[in-house]
C-alpha positions as CSV (number, residue, x, y, z in Angstrom):
1,M,53.0,-15.5,-39.8
2,R,50.3,-17.6,-41.8
3,L,47.3,-15.0,-41.0
4,K,49.7,-12.3,-42.3
5,N,50.7,-14.4,-45.4
6,L,46.9,-15.3,-46.0
7,K,46.0,-11.5,-45.9
8,T,48.7,-10.9,-48.5
9,K,47.5,-13.5,-50.7
10,L,43.8,-12.5,-50.4
11,E,45.2,-9.0,-51.4
12,N,46.9,-10.0,-54.4
13,E,43.6,-12.1,-55.5
14,R,41.6,-8.9,-55.1
15,K,44.1,-7.2,-57.5
16,S,44.4,-10.0,-60.1
17,I,41.2,-12.1,-60.3
18,R,38.2,-11.9,-58.2
19,H,37.6,-15.4,-56.7
20,P,40.5,-17.8,-57.3
21,L,40.4,-21.1,-55.1
22,R,44.0,-22.4,-55.7
23,K,45.9,-22.8,-52.4
24,D,49.8,-22.3,-52.3
25,K,52.0,-24.0,-50.0
26,M,52.1,-21.6,-46.8
27,S,55.3,-21.6,-44.4
28,S,54.9,-22.7,-40.9
29,F,52.9,-20.8,-38.7
30,V,54.9,-18.6,-36.0
31,R,53.1,-15.7,-34.6
32,Q,55.6,-12.9,-34.2
33,E,53.5,-9.7,-34.6
34,D,51.0,-8.3,-32.1
35,N,48.4,-8.2,-34.8
36,D,49.1,-12.0,-35.6
37,K,48.4,-13.3,-32.4
38,V,44.7,-13.7,-33.0
39,I,43.2,-17.4,-31.7
40,I,40.9,-18.6,-34.7
41,I,38.0,-21.0,-34.1
42,G,36.3,-22.7,-37.0
43,V,33.0,-24.4,-36.3
44,T,31.2,-26.7,-38.6
45,G,28.7,-29.3,-38.4
46,S,25.0,-30.7,-39.4
47,R,23.4,-29.3,-36.4
48,G,24.4,-26.6,-33.9
49,K,27.3,-24.8,-35.4
50,S,25.6,-21.4,-35.4
51,T,24.5,-21.8,-31.6
52,T,27.8,-23.3,-30.6
53,A,29.9,-20.2,-32.5
54,Y,27.6,-17.7,-31.0
55,L,28.0,-19.0,-27.2
56,I,31.7,-19.3,-27.5
57,H,32.0,-15.7,-28.8
58,E,29.6,-14.3,-26.4
59,Y,31.4,-16.0,-23.4
60,L,34.9,-14.8,-24.5
61,K,33.4,-11.0,-24.5
62,F,31.5,-11.8,-21.4
63,I,35.1,-12.7,-19.7
64,G,36.6,-9.5,-21.2
65,K,38.2,-10.5,-24.6
66,K,38.1,-8.8,-27.9
67,S,36.3,-11.2,-30.3
68,I,34.7,-11.2,-33.7
69,L,32.1,-13.5,-34.9
70,Y,30.9,-14.5,-38.5
71,S,27.9,-16.8,-38.1
72,S,24.5,-17.1,-39.6
73,I,22.9,-15.8,-36.4
74,C,24.8,-12.7,-36.7
75,V,27.9,-10.9,-37.5
76,D,29.6,-9.3,-34.3
77,S,32.5,-7.1,-35.2
78,P,32.9,-3.6,-33.8
79,I,34.3,-2.2,-37.2
80,T,31.9,-3.7,-39.8
81,Y,28.8,-1.8,-41.4
82,I,26.9,-5.1,-41.1
83,D,23.9,-4.9,-38.4
84,K,24.4,-7.3,-35.2
85,K,20.9,-7.6,-34.9
86,Q,20.2,-9.3,-38.4
87,A,20.8,-12.8,-39.4
88,C,23.4,-13.3,-41.9
89,D,22.7,-16.2,-44.5
90,L,26.2,-16.3,-45.8
91,P,28.6,-15.4,-43.1
92,I,31.8,-16.3,-45.3
93,K,30.3,-15.6,-49.1
94,D,33.5,-15.7,-50.7
95,R,37.3,-15.1,-50.6
96,E,37.0,-11.4,-50.8
97,M,34.8,-11.5,-47.7
98,L,37.3,-13.7,-46.0
99,L,39.9,-10.8,-46.6
100,D,37.5,-8.3,-45.2
101,I,37.2,-10.4,-42.1
102,I,41.1,-10.6,-41.8
103,E,41.4,-6.9,-41.9
104,Q,38.8,-6.3,-39.5
105,V,41.0,-8.6,-37.2
106,Y,43.8,-6.6,-37.6
107,N,42.2,-3.3,-37.4
108,Y,40.4,-4.3,-34.0
109,K,43.5,-6.0,-32.9
110,A,41.1,-9.0,-32.3
111,E,42.2,-11.5,-29.9
112,Y,39.6,-14.3,-31.1
113,L,38.0,-14.9,-34.3
114,V,34.9,-17.2,-34.2
115,L,33.8,-18.7,-37.7
116,E,30.7,-20.6,-38.5
117,V,32.1,-22.8,-41.4
118,S,29.5,-24.3,-43.8
119,E,29.8,-27.5,-46.3
120,R,29.7,-24.8,-49.1
121,V,32.4,-22.8,-47.7
122,I,34.7,-26.1,-47.3
123,E,33.8,-27.6,-50.5
124,K,34.8,-24.3,-52.3
125,G,38.1,-23.9,-50.4
126,Y,37.4,-20.7,-48.8
127,V,38.8,-21.3,-45.5
128,K,41.6,-24.0,-46.7
129,D,44.4,-21.4,-45.9
130,V,43.0,-20.1,-42.5
131,P,45.2,-20.9,-39.7
132,F,42.6,-22.3,-37.4
133,D,43.8,-23.0,-34.0
134,V,40.6,-24.8,-33.0
135,K,38.5,-26.7,-35.3
136,V,35.0,-28.1,-33.9
137,L,32.3,-30.6,-35.5
138,T,29.2,-30.0,-33.3
139,S,27.4,-32.9,-35.0
140,L,27.2,-35.2,-37.9
141,N,24.1,-36.6,-40.1
142,P,25.2,-37.7,-43.6
143,Y,21.6,-37.2,-44.7
144,H,21.6,-33.4,-43.5
145,N,21.8,-32.0,-46.9
146,K,20.6,-34.9,-49.0
147,D,19.1,-32.7,-51.9
148,F,22.6,-31.4,-52.6
149,Y,25.0,-34.2,-51.4
150,N,24.9,-37.8,-51.2
151,P,25.8,-39.3,-47.6
152,E,29.5,-40.1,-48.6
153,R,30.1,-36.9,-50.3
154,Y,28.6,-34.7,-47.1
155,V,30.9,-37.0,-44.7
156,E,33.7,-36.6,-47.1
157,I,33.6,-32.5,-47.4
158,K,33.2,-32.4,-43.7
159,K,36.2,-34.6,-43.2
160,T,38.1,-32.5,-45.6
161,F,37.9,-29.4,-42.8
162,F,40.1,-31.4,-40.5
163,E,42.6,-32.6,-43.1
164,Y,44.5,-29.1,-42.9
165,S,45.2,-29.1,-39.5
166,D,48.6,-28.7,-38.4
167,D,50.6,-30.3,-35.4
168,N,49.7,-27.3,-33.0
169,S,45.9,-27.0,-33.5
170,V,43.2,-28.9,-31.6
171,N,40.3,-30.6,-33.0
172,I,37.1,-31.1,-31.0
173,F,34.8,-33.8,-32.4
174,G,31.1,-34.2,-31.2
175,F,30.0,-37.7,-30.4
176,T,26.2,-36.6,-30.6
177,D,25.0,-39.2,-32.7
178,P,25.4,-42.9,-32.6
179,I,26.4,-43.0,-36.3
180,M,29.8,-41.1,-34.8
181,K,30.9,-44.5,-33.7
182,D,31.5,-45.7,-37.2
183,L,32.7,-42.5,-38.6
184,L,35.0,-41.3,-35.8
185,S,37.8,-43.1,-36.8
186,K,37.8,-41.5,-40.4
187,F,37.9,-38.0,-38.7
188,L,40.6,-39.0,-36.0
189,S,42.9,-40.6,-38.7
190,S,42.9,-37.7,-41.1
191,S,43.4,-34.7,-38.7
192,K,46.7,-33.6,-37.1
193,G,47.0,-32.1,-34.0
194,E,45.4,-32.9,-30.5
195,N,41.9,-34.4,-30.5
196,I,39.2,-33.9,-28.1
197,L,35.6,-35.5,-27.8
198,F,32.7,-34.3,-26.3
199,G,29.3,-36.2,-26.3
200,S,26.6,-37.5,-24.1
201,R,26.4,-40.5,-21.8
202,Y,22.9,-41.7,-23.4
203,I,24.4,-41.6,-26.9
204,S,27.5,-43.5,-25.5
205,K,25.2,-46.1,-24.0
206,V,22.8,-46.6,-27.0
207,S,25.7,-46.8,-29.2
208,G,28.2,-49.2,-27.5
209,F,30.6,-46.5,-27.1
210,D,33.0,-46.1,-24.0
211,E,32.2,-43.0,-22.4
212,N,35.6,-42.9,-20.7
213,K,37.0,-41.8,-24.1
214,I,34.9,-38.6,-24.0
215,D,36.5,-35.8,-22.6
216,Y,33.5,-33.6,-22.0
217,L,30.5,-35.8,-21.0
218,L,26.8,-34.7,-20.8
219,T,25.8,-37.0,-17.8
220,E,22.2,-35.6,-17.4
221,K,19.9,-33.4,-18.5
222,T,16.2,-32.1,-17.4
223,D,14.1,-29.6,-19.7
224,S,10.9,-27.7,-19.6
225,L,9.7,-24.4,-21.1
226,E,11.3,-22.7,-17.9
227,G,14.8,-23.7,-19.7
228,L,17.6,-26.7,-19.2
229,K,19.3,-28.1,-16.1
230,I,22.2,-30.0,-17.3
231,G,25.2,-32.0,-15.6
232,M,28.6,-32.7,-17.1
233,S,31.5,-34.6,-16.2
234,F,35.2,-33.1,-17.3
235,K,38.4,-32.9,-15.6
236,N,37.7,-35.6,-13.2
237,K,34.9,-33.4,-11.8
238,N,31.3,-32.9,-12.0
239,H,29.6,-29.7,-13.0
240,Q,25.9,-28.5,-12.9
241,Y,24.4,-25.7,-14.8
242,K,21.1,-24.2,-15.8
243,T,19.9,-21.9,-18.5
244,K,16.8,-20.3,-20.1
245,M,17.7,-21.8,-23.4
246,L,14.9,-24.0,-24.7
247,L,15.4,-27.4,-26.9
248,S,17.0,-30.5,-25.4
249,H,19.9,-30.6,-28.1
250,N,21.1,-27.0,-26.8
251,A,22.6,-29.2,-23.8
252,L,25.2,-30.6,-26.4
253,N,25.8,-27.3,-27.7
254,I,26.6,-26.0,-24.4
255,T,28.9,-29.0,-23.6
256,C,30.6,-28.2,-27.0
257,A,31.3,-24.6,-26.1
258,I,32.6,-25.5,-22.7
259,A,35.0,-28.1,-24.2
260,V,36.2,-25.1,-26.7
261,V,36.7,-22.4,-24.2
262,S,38.3,-24.8,-21.6
263,T,40.6,-25.8,-24.6
264,L,41.5,-22.2,-24.8
265,K,42.2,-22.0,-21.2
266,C,39.4,-19.2,-20.8
267,Y,37.0,-21.5,-18.6
268,N,35.8,-20.3,-15.5
269,E,33.4,-22.1,-13.6
270,D,31.5,-19.2,-11.9
271,L,31.7,-16.8,-14.9
272,F,30.4,-19.5,-17.0
273,K,27.4,-20.4,-15.0
274,Q,26.5,-16.7,-14.7
275,F,27.0,-16.2,-18.4
276,I,24.8,-19.4,-19.3
277,E,21.9,-18.9,-17.1
278,N,20.4,-16.1,-19.0
279,I,21.9,-16.1,-22.6
280,V,19.3,-15.5,-25.2
281,I,20.3,-16.8,-28.6
282,P,19.0,-14.3,-31.3
283,G,16.6,-15.8,-33.5
284,R,16.7,-19.1,-31.6
285,E,13.6,-19.7,-29.9
286,V,12.7,-16.8,-27.5
287,L,9.9,-17.2,-25.1
288,V,7.6,-14.6,-24.0
289,K,5.2,-15.6,-21.1
290,T,2.0,-13.4,-21.1
291,N,-1.6,-13.6,-19.9
292,N,-1.3,-17.5,-19.1
293,R,0.2,-18.3,-22.7
294,K,3.4,-19.1,-24.0
295,I,4.5,-17.2,-27.3
296,I,7.7,-18.7,-28.9
297,V,9.7,-16.6,-31.8
298,G,12.2,-19.2,-33.6
299,M,13.3,-20.6,-36.8
300,S,12.7,-24.1,-37.5
301,L,9.7,-26.3,-36.8
302,M,11.9,-29.1,-36.3
303,P,12.5,-30.4,-33.4
304,M,10.6,-27.5,-31.6
305,L,7.2,-28.8,-32.1
306,E,8.3,-32.3,-30.9
307,E,9.3,-31.0,-27.7
308,L,6.0,-28.8,-27.4
309,Y,4.2,-32.0,-27.9
310,K,6.0,-33.8,-25.2
311,Y,5.2,-31.1,-22.8
312,K,1.3,-31.3,-24.0
313,L,1.4,-35.0,-23.3
314,L,2.5,-34.1,-19.8
315,N,-0.5,-31.5,-19.7
316,D,1.8,-28.7,-19.2
317,I,0.2,-26.8,-22.4
318,K,-3.2,-27.0,-24.0
319,N,-3.1,-26.6,-27.7
320,I,-0.1,-25.9,-30.0
321,K,-0.9,-23.1,-32.6
322,V,2.0,-22.4,-35.3
323,V,2.4,-19.5,-37.6
324,V,4.4,-20.6,-40.5
325,G,5.4,-19.4,-44.3
326,A,7.7,-20.5,-46.8
327,P,10.2,-19.0,-48.9
328,G,9.9,-18.3,-52.7
329,L,12.3,-18.4,-55.5
330,G,13.9,-15.5,-57.6
331,Y,15.8,-13.1,-55.3
332,K,17.8,-10.4,-57.3
333,T,20.9,-10.8,-54.8
334,W,20.8,-14.7,-55.0
335,L,24.1,-16.3,-55.9
336,K,23.7,-18.5,-59.2
337,E,23.9,-21.8,-57.3
338,F,20.9,-21.0,-55.3
339,T,18.6,-20.6,-58.3
340,D,19.4,-23.9,-60.2
341,N,16.9,-26.8,-60.4
342,Q,18.5,-28.5,-57.3
343,Y,17.6,-25.7,-55.1
344,I,14.3,-25.8,-56.1
345,I,13.7,-29.5,-55.7
346,E,15.2,-28.9,-52.3
347,Q,12.7,-26.2,-51.5
348,T,10.0,-28.3,-52.6
349,N,10.7,-31.3,-50.6
350,S,11.4,-29.1,-47.3
351,R,8.0,-27.6,-47.9
352,K,6.4,-31.0,-47.8
353,A,8.1,-32.3,-45.1
354,A,7.3,-29.2,-43.1
355,M,3.6,-29.7,-43.5
356,D,3.6,-33.3,-42.9
357,Y,5.4,-32.5,-39.8
358,L,2.8,-30.1,-38.8
359,K,0.2,-32.6,-39.3
360,K,1.9,-34.7,-36.6
361,Y,2.4,-32.3,-33.9
362,A,0.3,-29.0,-34.3
363,D,-3.3,-28.6,-33.3
364,Y,-3.6,-25.2,-35.4
365,V,-1.5,-23.6,-38.4
366,C,-1.9,-20.1,-39.5
367,I,-0.1,-20.0,-43.0
368,T,1.4,-16.7,-44.0
369,E,4.1,-15.1,-46.1
370,S,8.0,-15.5,-45.6
371,D,10.4,-14.3,-48.1
372,S,8.3,-15.0,-51.2
373,G,10.7,-13.4,-53.5
374,A,9.7,-13.3,-57.2
375,T,7.1,-16.3,-56.4
376,P,3.7,-14.9,-55.8
377,V,3.0,-15.4,-52.1
378,E,-0.6,-16.9,-52.8
379,E,1.1,-19.7,-55.2
380,I,3.4,-20.6,-52.1
381,T,0.3,-20.4,-49.6
382,N,-1.8,-22.4,-51.7
383,E,0.6,-25.1,-52.0
384,L,1.2,-25.1,-48.2
385,K,-2.6,-25.2,-47.6
386,G,-3.0,-28.2,-50.0
387,Y,-0.6,-30.4,-47.9
388,I,-2.6,-30.0,-44.6
389,A,-6.3,-29.1,-46.0
390,D,-7.7,-32.2,-44.9
391,Y,-6.0,-32.8,-41.7
392,L,-5.4,-29.9,-39.7
393,K,-7.4,-26.8,-38.6
394,H,-5.7,-24.0,-40.4
395,D,-6.4,-20.3,-41.8
396,V,-4.4,-18.3,-44.4
397,V,-3.5,-14.7,-43.7
398,L,-1.0,-13.5,-46.2
399,D,0.2,-10.5,-44.3
400,R,2.5,-11.7,-41.5
401,K,1.8,-9.2,-39.0
402,E,-1.8,-9.8,-39.5
403,A,-1.2,-13.5,-38.9
404,I,0.7,-13.1,-35.9
405,E,-2.1,-10.7,-34.5
406,K,-4.8,-13.0,-35.4
407,V,-3.2,-16.2,-33.6
408,I,-2.3,-14.3,-30.4
409,S,-5.6,-12.5,-30.0
410,E,-7.7,-15.8,-30.7
411,S,-5.6,-18.0,-28.4
412,K,-6.7,-19.4,-25.1
413,E,-5.0,-19.7,-21.7
414,D,-2.4,-22.6,-21.6
415,D,-1.9,-22.5,-25.5
416,V,1.7,-22.0,-26.9
417,I,2.1,-20.2,-30.0
418,Y,5.2,-20.9,-32.1
419,I,6.1,-18.5,-34.9
420,S,8.3,-20.0,-37.1
421,G,10.7,-19.3,-39.9
422,R,12.1,-15.9,-39.5
423,G,13.9,-15.6,-36.0
424,N,15.8,-12.6,-36.0
425,R,15.6,-11.8,-39.6
426,N,14.0,-8.1,-40.1
427,I,14.2,-7.9,-43.9
428,L,11.5,-9.9,-45.6
429,C,12.0,-10.1,-49.6
430,N,8.4,-10.0,-50.9
431,G,9.4,-9.7,-54.5
432,R,12.5,-10.0,-56.7
433,D,13.4,-6.4,-56.3
434,T,11.5,-5.4,-53.1
435,V,11.5,-5.8,-49.3
436,K,9.7,-4.9,-46.3
437,F,10.9,-4.6,-42.7
438,I,9.5,-6.8,-40.0
439,S,10.6,-8.4,-36.8
440,D,8.4,-11.2,-35.5
441,L,9.6,-10.6,-32.1
442,D,8.7,-6.8,-32.4
443,V,5.3,-7.5,-33.9
444,V,4.6,-9.7,-30.9
445,L,5.7,-7.4,-28.5
446,D,3.4,-4.5,-30.1
447,V,0.4,-7.0,-30.3
448,L,0.7,-7.5,-26.6
449,K,0.8,-3.8,-26.0
450,K,-2.3,-3.5,-27.9
451,L,-4.2,-6.2,-26.3
452,G,-2.7,-4.9,-23.1
453,W,-1.4,-8.2,-21.8
454,E,1.6,-7.8,-19.6
455,I,4.9,-9.7,-20.3
456,N,5.6,-12.2,-17.3
457,N,8.7,-13.9,-18.0
458,G,9.9,-13.6,-14.2
């Protein structure tokens, strides 16, 4: 009854004070009502949590289960007003949003609820009362959010998420970085319930960790711009998969997703292979092949450009051309915590780091707008230009549609064009109180139609 108790508690909070964060002791969780049988999965981590949460949710739907997803990739609930096609920067904004989610679970009679859980949500106690059945740590990098948290504090926040497990829950930890060899014992000792590990043979080898202790082991991986081929070992059997998903680290995201759905006793080998082969993650590296060129629409420069550079060294591509922008400050709807000096420092550091990264891996850059907010877009583009002016061939085109069209139309055969920063976001904040609607992928498709270039993704 813990979910029902939490629902009642949140309803009382809504009546009294808007966002209290205190936790009362809850009675033991015994699911007695049909509406209280939902299985709740929480996914956190430094990297891969959004993709992993999406994979779990979409697979559950693929096999006919009723699932609700709240992640930064999208919100997918049949009874919410939120558009599934839109990215969601704050999947769990506050306690009131959590109550909305629970009400959707009851009204839809969902069998599964998949929540992406950020360090902000953990730190503020928003999900402290949620009766998770499965908690997942996809990865852990103590320096991931260094402008907001020192490494020790960051690790402590993530560890806190697992301290509220009960004896019936399952905790799935990713051994996806050598640093986990020293941190793993802290997480295992603080959590209750069953503990399961997933990871890779390579990471185990370089860290000196016994791979036999890893329940879901990524044993092999080959990657290209056609996708991934991966091998895994679990339950005393070897398994092979192929997918059109790009980026090497997605092999670990898939391994994690398999560990979760297997734990839920939902894994079917044939169905999962069908599911994963052609899955497309919204806003995460969508590939369009056209006219002997490859266009990729994605989010982050890192680590995509490193992967593209690797293919360039193998002579698979000729030039790496990038469309890039940077967000400004002063959105009307921002929470106060995202307008303080600490956030401004983080934005400045990330811009310079991105431009340094471009200098190392790109052949050409077109600088354009990207959520400028109240900051004049010329100010942002001039700052970015200043970092690369003497190092990298570049242009500045303020209008994003024009920038994308310019780079595509001027490209050569065997070029790869990477359009970064917005993924599946359709709303671009170009002022404190104003927005414009633009989808990078839609712009690409419109440009190709205008040029008369056919898409041959095959």
